[in-house]
Every structure is written in C-alpha cells, then in structure tokens.
BAVEXKE-90293 format. One record per residue: residue number from 1; residue in one letter; x, y, z of N, C-alpha, C in turn. Coordinates in pm, 1 decimal. Last residue first. Example, Ala and Ser with C-alpha at 12.3 -4.5 7.8 and 13.67 -1.06 7.14 Angstrom:
2
k, r, n_u, n_v, n_w, ca_u, ca_v, ca_w, c_u, c_v, c_w
2, S, 1285.0, -225.0, 708.0, 1367.0, -106.0, 714.0, 1290.0, 3.0, 787.0
1, A, 1319.0, -569.0, 780.0, 1230.0, -450.0, 780.0, 1320.0, -330.0, 780.0
***
This chain:
56
k, r, n_u, n_v, n_w, ca_u, ca_v, ca_w, c_u, c_v, c_w
56, G, -3218.1, 6707.4, 5338.5, -3212.4, 6707.2, 5477.4, -3143.1, 6812.4, 5536.4
55, E, -3440.9, 6718.5, 5065.7, -3320.6, 6763.9, 5111.1, -3324.1, 6773.1, 5271.8
54, S, -3647.5, 6417.1, 5049.2, -3626.1, 6559.6, 5039.5, -3494.3, 6597.3, 5088.9
53, I, -3873.1, 6167.2, 4968.2, -3734.8, 6209.1, 4964.8, -3724.9, 6356.3, 4947.0
52, A, -4132.0, 6097.8, 4922.5, -4079.1, 6058.6, 5062.4, -3929.6, 6115.2, 5068.3
51, G, -4312.7, 6088.5, 4704.3, -4257.7, 6215.7, 4759.1, -4186.3, 6191.6, 4898.4
50, T, -4386.3, 5840.7, 4612.6, -4468.4, 5893.3, 4732.5, -4421.6, 6026.1, 4768.7
49, P, -4209.8, 5778.2, 4405.0, -4361.7, 5789.3, 4371.7, -4443.7, 5846.0, 4488.3
48, C, -3915.2, 5918.7, 4328.3, -3995.4, 5856.4, 4437.0, -4144.4, 5874.7, 4404.5
47, T, -3758.0, 6030.7, 4142.3, -3812.3, 5915.7, 4109.0, -3915.6, 5863.8, 4206.5
46, G, -3663.9, 6287.5, 4244.5, -3747.3, 6283.3, 4127.5, -3814.6, 6150.9, 4079.3
45, A, -3490.3, 6198.2, 4442.0, -3625.8, 6263.6, 4481.6, -3713.9, 6263.5, 4358.9
44, C, -3278.7, 6095.3, 4295.9, -3364.3, 6008.8, 4377.6, -3497.5, 6061.7, 4418.0
43, S, -3148.9, 6311.1, 4197.7, -3203.8, 6223.7, 4102.0, -3297.1, 6121.4, 4176.2
42, G, -3003.5, 6484.4, 4368.2, -3145.5, 6494.5, 4351.3, -3217.1, 6397.6, 4274.1
41, C, -2743.5, 6519.0, 4421.8, -2773.6, 6539.1, 4277.0, -2916.4, 6547.4, 4275.4
40, D, -2577.8, 6481.0, 4677.2, -2675.1, 6589.6, 4653.7, -2728.6, 6616.9, 4505.5
39, I, -2420.3, 6266.9, 4694.0, -2362.6, 6380.4, 4626.3, -2457.7, 6502.4, 4607.8
38, C, -2377.1, 6045.6, 4960.7, -2481.6, 6112.0, 4883.0, -2407.2, 6247.1, 4821.0
37, S, -2197.9, 5933.5, 5149.3, -2193.9, 5892.3, 5001.4, -2276.1, 5984.4, 4911.3
36, G, -2286.8, 6016.5, 5380.4, -2145.7, 6041.9, 5353.6, -2117.6, 6008.0, 5207.9
35, A, -2549.0, 5952.3, 5420.6, -2528.8, 6082.5, 5396.9, -2376.8, 6124.9, 5355.5
34, D, -2714.9, 5701.7, 5267.4, -2587.2, 5719.0, 5335.8, -2542.1, 5863.7, 5318.5
33, I, -3070.4, 5679.7, 5297.4, -2954.4, 5728.5, 5217.3, -2828.4, 5755.7, 5305.0
32, V, -3287.0, 5387.4, 5309.4, -3212.7, 5500.2, 5373.9, -3106.3, 5548.6, 5285.1
31, F, -3612.3, 5233.3, 5281.5, -3481.8, 5269.6, 5217.7, -3418.4, 5394.5, 5301.7
30, H, -3752.4, 5119.4, 5605.0, -3757.0, 5170.2, 5470.0, -3619.1, 5195.0, 5405.0
29, E, -3691.0, 4964.9, 5818.8, -3814.0, 4988.7, 5797.1, -3853.2, 5044.3, 5657.6
28, D, -3407.2, 4907.7, 5790.6, -3486.9, 4827.5, 5882.3, -3632.4, 4836.3, 5833.2
27, G, -3319.5, 4981.4, 5450.5, -3285.7, 4984.3, 5594.8, -3393.2, 4895.0, 5664.9
26, Q, -3177.1, 4932.8, 5147.5, -3284.6, 4903.6, 5234.5, -3259.8, 4903.3, 5369.9
25, S, -2992.1, 5226.3, 5021.8, -3002.0, 5082.0, 5053.9, -3127.7, 5059.6, 5141.9
24, I, -2808.2, 5462.8, 4851.4, -2939.2, 5432.6, 4890.4, -2939.9, 5259.6, 4911.9
23, A, -2560.9, 5529.4, 4700.9, -2590.8, 5571.0, 4841.9, -2715.5, 5529.0, 4915.2
22, G, -2479.3, 5493.7, 4439.2, -2505.5, 5378.6, 4527.7, -2525.8, 5407.7, 4662.3
21, V, -2438.8, 5688.0, 4275.1, -2324.3, 5651.3, 4358.2, -2361.2, 5549.8, 4453.0
20, P, -2662.2, 5750.3, 4128.6, -2556.8, 5725.5, 4049.1, -2426.0, 5672.7, 4135.6
19, C, -2984.1, 5612.9, 4189.8, -2869.8, 5669.6, 4255.1, -2740.7, 5652.5, 4185.3
18, S, -3194.4, 5470.1, 4085.2, -3165.3, 5598.8, 4028.7, -3039.7, 5664.2, 4083.0
17, D, -3233.9, 5250.8, 4240.0, -3193.3, 5223.4, 4109.2, -3154.0, 5351.3, 4037.4
16, S, -3318.0, 5390.1, 4474.0, -3206.7, 5302.3, 4481.7, -3142.4, 5283.1, 4344.6
15, C, -3577.9, 5475.8, 4398.7, -3471.9, 5568.9, 4432.5, -3332.7, 5495.5, 4438.7
14, A, -3728.1, 5232.5, 4370.8, -3699.7, 5334.5, 4258.6, -3588.0, 5420.5, 4281.1
13, G, -3803.3, 5088.5, 4583.0, -3662.3, 5063.9, 4526.7, -3630.1, 5160.7, 4409.8
12, C, -4018.6, 5074.3, 4733.4, -4030.7, 5030.6, 4611.0, -3886.5, 5003.2, 4537.0
11, S, -4077.9, 5142.1, 5023.0, -3969.4, 5047.4, 4984.7, -3986.4, 4984.7, 4836.4
10, V, -4230.9, 5342.7, 5064.3, -4305.4, 5221.9, 5056.4, -4208.9, 5115.6, 5010.6
9, C, -4193.3, 5632.5, 5274.2, -4133.2, 5540.0, 5190.2, -4200.1, 5399.9, 5188.7
8, D, -4274.5, 5795.1, 5486.9, -4371.1, 5767.6, 5377.2, -4308.5, 5687.1, 5263.3
7, S, -4059.5, 5840.7, 5651.4, -4138.8, 5709.5, 5675.3, -4247.0, 5692.0, 5575.9
6, S, -3822.4, 5981.1, 5415.6, -3897.1, 5982.6, 5545.4, -3979.8, 5848.0, 5548.4
5, I, -3472.4, 6021.8, 5344.8, -3594.2, 5950.7, 5311.2, -3705.0, 5943.6, 5434.7
4, V, -3275.4, 6292.3, 5243.6, -3321.2, 6197.8, 5346.3, -3457.3, 6126.2, 5292.0
3, Y, -2964.7, 6431.5, 5088.3, -3115.8, 6388.7, 5086.2, -3146.4, 6295.1, 5204.7
2, A, -2712.4, 6614.8, 5256.7, -2761.5, 6510.0, 5196.1, -2924.6, 6504.8, 5199.7
1, M, -2609.6, 6953.2, 5168.5, -2671.7, 6860.8, 5262.9, -2731.1, 6739.8, 5195.7
***
C-alpha cells in the first residue's frame, strides 16, 4: 500500500527530494504521493520533519 501525506505537511520538500522514483509532487495544499508510482520504500517518511507521512 502506498504512503500518504497528511495535512500536517508544511511543504518543505524534503520528502520529494528523497523519493527514488519521483512519486511526490506539490499539490494544491501540500505535497502529495502518486499511489501508482510509489514503491513503498518508506524513504520519504524518514525525512519528514513533521511526521506527516505514513503508510496509507
């Protein structure tokens, strides 16, 4: 199951830079993860300073 980013995201971009497949992009209100591209590696979750990323 793909990771998801909650509304706790502060749009710092740390997760986007850490994603090896480029599945994270800026959404309307905060960064979002493309579930179809996410490979469930979890590297993004480890870089989020607010803990906004979890397994969906």
